[in-house]
C-alpha positions as CSV (number, residue, x, y, z in Angstrom):
1,X,13.3,6.0,-14.8
2,X,10.2,4.5,-13.4
3,X,8.5,1.5,-15.1
4,X,5.7,3.1,-17.1
5,X,4.8,0.0,-19.0
6,X,1.0,-0.5,-19.3
7,X,0.4,-4.1,-18.3
8,X,-3.2,-5.1,-17.7
9,X,-3.4,-8.9,-17.4
10,X,-5.3,-11.3,-15.2
11,X,-8.7,-11.1,-17.0
12,X,-10.4,-12.9,-14.1
13,X,-10.2,-9.6,-12.1
14,X,-12.1,-7.9,-14.8
15,X,-14.8,-10.6,-14.8
16,X,-15.4,-10.6,-11.1
17,X,-17.6,-8.7,-8.7
18,X,-16.3,-7.6,-5.3
19,X,-17.8,-6.6,-2.0
20,X,-15.1,-4.1,-1.3
21,X,-11.6,-2.8,-2.3
22,X,-8.7,-2.8,0.1
23,X,-5.8,-0.4,-0.6
24,X,-2.3,-0.3,0.6
25,X,-1.1,3.3,1.0
26,X,2.6,4.1,0.2
27,X,3.3,3.4,-3.4
28,X,-0.3,2.4,-4.0
29,X,-2.4,5.5,-3.3
30,X,0.4,8.0,-2.8
31,X,4.1,8.3,-3.6
32,X,6.2,8.9,-0.4
33,X,9.4,7.2,-1.7
34,X,11.6,10.3,-1.6
35,X,10.5,11.3,1.9
36,X,10.8,7.7,3.3
37,X,14.2,7.2,1.7
38,X,15.6,10.5,3.1
39,X,14.7,9.4,6.6
40,X,15.8,5.8,6.3
41,X,19.1,6.8,4.7
42,X,19.9,8.8,7.8
43,X,19.0,5.8,10.0
44,X,21.0,3.4,7.9
45,X,24.1,5.6,7.8
46,X,23.9,6.0,11.6
47,X,23.9,2.2,12.0
48,X,26.7,1.5,9.5
49,X,24.5,-0.1,6.9
50,X,25.1,0.0,3.1
51,X,22.4,2.5,2.3
52,X,21.6,1.6,-1.3
53,X,21.2,-2.1,-0.5
54,X,19.2,-1.4,2.6
55,X,16.7,1.0,1.0
56,X,15.6,-1.9,-1.2
57,X,14.3,-3.7,1.8
58,X,12.1,-1.0,3.4
59,X,9.1,-0.7,1.1
60,X,5.8,-2.2,2.2
61,X,6.9,-3.4,5.7
62,X,6.3,-1.9,9.1
63,X,9.3,0.1,10.4
64,X,9.7,-2.2,13.5
65,X,9.8,-5.3,11.2
66,X,12.4,-3.7,8.9
67,X,14.6,-2.8,11.9
68,X,14.1,-6.2,13.6
69,X,15.3,-8.0,10.4
70,X,18.6,-6.2,10.7
71,X,19.4,-7.9,14.0
72,X,21.7,-5.1,15.0
73,X,23.4,-5.6,18.4
74,X,22.2,-3.3,21.1
75,X,19.4,-1.9,19.0
76,X,15.9,-1.7,20.5
77,X,13.5,-2.0,17.5
78,X,10.6,-0.2,19.2
79,X,12.8,2.8,20.1
80,X,14.2,3.0,16.6
81,X,10.8,2.6,15.0
82,X,9.5,5.5,17.0
83,X,12.5,7.6,15.8
84,X,11.7,6.7,12.2
85,X,8.0,7.6,12.7
86,X,8.8,11.0,14.3
87,X,11.2,11.8,11.5
88,X,8.8,10.8,8.8
89,X,6.0,12.9,10.4
90,X,8.3,15.9,10.0
91,X,9.1,15.1,6.4
92,X,6.2,14.9,3.9
93,X,7.9,17.1,1.2
94,X,7.1,15.6,-2.2
95,X,4.4,13.3,-1.0
96,X,1.8,13.2,-3.7
97,X,-1.2,11.1,-4.8
98,X,-0.6,8.4,-7.4
99,X,-2.0,9.5,-10.8
100,X,-5.8,9.1,-10.9
101,X,-6.1,7.9,-7.3
102,X,-8.1,10.8,-5.9
103,X,-10.8,10.5,-8.6
104,X,-10.8,6.7,-8.4
105,X,-11.4,6.8,-4.6
106,X,-14.1,9.5,-5.0
107,X,-16.0,7.1,-7.3
108,X,-16.2,4.4,-4.6
109,X,-18.9,4.2,-1.9
110,X,-17.4,5.1,1.4
111,X,-18.4,1.8,3.1
112,X,-16.9,-0.3,0.3
113,X,-13.2,0.5,0.7
114,X,-10.5,0.5,3.3
115,X,-6.9,1.6,3.7
116,X,-4.6,-1.2,4.9
117,X,-1.1,0.2,5.6
118,X,2.1,-0.7,7.3
119,X,2.5,2.9,8.5
120,X,1.5,4.0,12.0
121,X,-1.9,5.7,12.2
122,X,-0.5,9.2,12.8
123,X,1.9,8.9,9.9
124,X,-0.8,7.5,7.6
125,X,-3.1,10.5,8.3
126,X,-0.2,12.9,7.9
127,X,0.7,11.5,4.5
128,X,-2.9,11.3,3.3
129,X,-3.4,14.9,4.1
130,X,-0.2,15.9,2.3
131,X,-1.3,14.0,-0.8
132,X,-4.9,15.5,-0.7
133,X,-6.6,12.1,0.0
134,X,-9.5,12.0,2.4
135,X,-9.0,9.2,4.9
136,X,-11.6,6.4,4.7
137,X,-14.0,5.3,7.5
138,X,-11.9,2.1,7.8
139,X,-8.2,2.5,8.3
140,X,-6.0,-0.4,9.4
141,X,-2.5,0.7,10.5
142,X,0.7,-0.8,11.9
143,X,-0.7,-0.7,15.5
144,X,-3.7,-2.9,14.6
145,X,-1.8,-6.1,14.0
146,X,0.8,-8.1,15.9
147,X,2.5,-9.3,12.7
148,X,2.9,-7.1,9.6
149,X,2.9,-7.9,5.9
150,X,3.4,-10.4,4.3
151,X,1.3,-11.8,7.0
152,X,-2.3,-11.5,5.8
153,X,-3.8,-10.4,9.2
154,X,-4.0,-6.8,8.1
155,X,-6.1,-7.5,5.1
156,X,-8.3,-9.9,6.9
157,X,-8.9,-7.3,9.5
158,X,-9.7,-4.6,6.9
159,X,-12.3,-6.8,5.4
160,X,-13.7,-7.7,8.8
161,X,-14.1,-4.0,9.7
162,X,-16.0,-3.5,6.4
163,X,-18.2,-6.5,7.3
164,X,-17.3,-8.6,4.2
165,X,-15.3,-11.8,3.5
166,X,-11.7,-11.0,2.5
167,X,-11.9,-13.5,-0.3
168,X,-14.6,-11.3,-1.9
169,X,-12.3,-8.2,-1.9
170,X,-9.8,-6.8,-4.4
171,X,-6.5,-5.7,-2.9
172,X,-4.5,-2.9,-4.5
173,X,-0.8,-3.2,-3.7
174,X,2.6,-2.1,-5.0
175,X,5.2,-4.0,-2.9
176,X,6.1,-7.6,-2.9
177,X,5.4,-8.1,0.8
178,X,2.0,-6.5,0.4
179,X,1.2,-8.6,-2.7
180,X,2.1,-11.7,-0.7
181,X,-0.2,-10.6,2.1
182,X,-3.1,-10.1,-0.3
183,X,-2.5,-13.5,-1.8
184,X,-2.2,-15.2,1.6
185,X,-5.5,-13.6,2.6
186,X,-7.2,-15.2,-0.4
187,X,-8.1,-12.0,-2.1
188,X,-7.5,-11.0,-5.7
189,X,-4.7,-8.5,-6.2
190,X,-4.2,-5.5,-8.6
191,X,-0.6,-4.3,-8.7
192,X,0.1,-0.6,-8.9
193,X,3.4,0.1,-10.6
194,X,3.5,3.9,-10.7
195,X,6.5,4.1,-8.3
196,X,8.4,1.1,-9.6
197,X,11.8,1.8,-11.0
198,X,12.2,-1.6,-12.6
199,X,9.5,-3.9,-14.0
200,X,7.9,-6.3,-11.6
201,X,7.3,-9.9,-12.7
202,X,3.8,-10.8,-11.5
203,X,0.9,-13.0,-12.5
204,X,-1.5,-10.3,-11.3
205,X,-3.0,-7.5,-13.4
206,X,-1.1,-4.2,-13.1
207,X,-1.6,-0.5,-13.7
208,X,0.6,2.5,-13.4
209,X,-2.3,5.0,-13.1
210,X,-5.9,4.7,-11.8
211,X,-6.9,6.5,-15.0
212,X,-6.5,3.1,-16.6
213,X,-9.5,1.8,-14.7
214,X,-13.2,2.5,-14.4
215,X,-15.2,1.3,-11.5
216,X,-18.9,0.3,-11.7
217,X,-21.5,-0.9,-9.2
218,X,-24.0,-3.5,-10.2
219,X,-27.6,-3.8,-9.2
220,X,-26.6,-5.8,-6.1
221,X,-24.2,-3.2,-5.0
222,X,-21.1,-5.2,-6.0
223,X,-18.1,-3.4,-7.4
224,X,-16.3,-4.3,-10.6
225,X,-13.4,-2.7,-12.6
226,X,-13.2,-2.1,-16.3
227,X,-10.2,-1.4,-18.5
228,X,-10.4,2.3,-19.4
229,X,-7.5,2.1,-21.8
230,X,-8.6,2.1,-25.4
């Protein structure tokens, strides 16, 4: 069972105005867990890894970083990461939007949000299409940074491409490495728990559906979120 507990804490987030929102993709805007785990299970079995334990390490990180961490003898991380990408491009069965995500994104001005994902660009576009989510004008992908999450460079770059300071952005994330990246960038963080199977202990506010939030724009064009849960 997934964790469906409604947990909206961190009142500071609801009292602040933001120049822009920065969204992770997998687990935050769309659910690709089943597809990703099918591909990674094949890879793990091929390399003699204990699949269940290994799958806990894949979420939120770039494929090349996940593979490099295994330090497998004779394995070229770039070659293996390309195999993962090609396999994932061919498997988007079951990829769906997180509840409320499409409507929430539609309520945002196009120049005030960006997608910041550990997925390669081609895979990001493929999964967005499968989930029925239109890609934003600003899309930061695995190829755009030398070091992936939890390094904050990806979120800093997303804010730069929007022309705003990252500290004036709200980051939406689901995975520990991504949350750490948002924190390291100096941004506020909203945790999306829709795909979590066990509760996450976090000091950040959390939602399991975007239907729990309303977004407004003030007279200066700044964004703010409101709790839509009665």
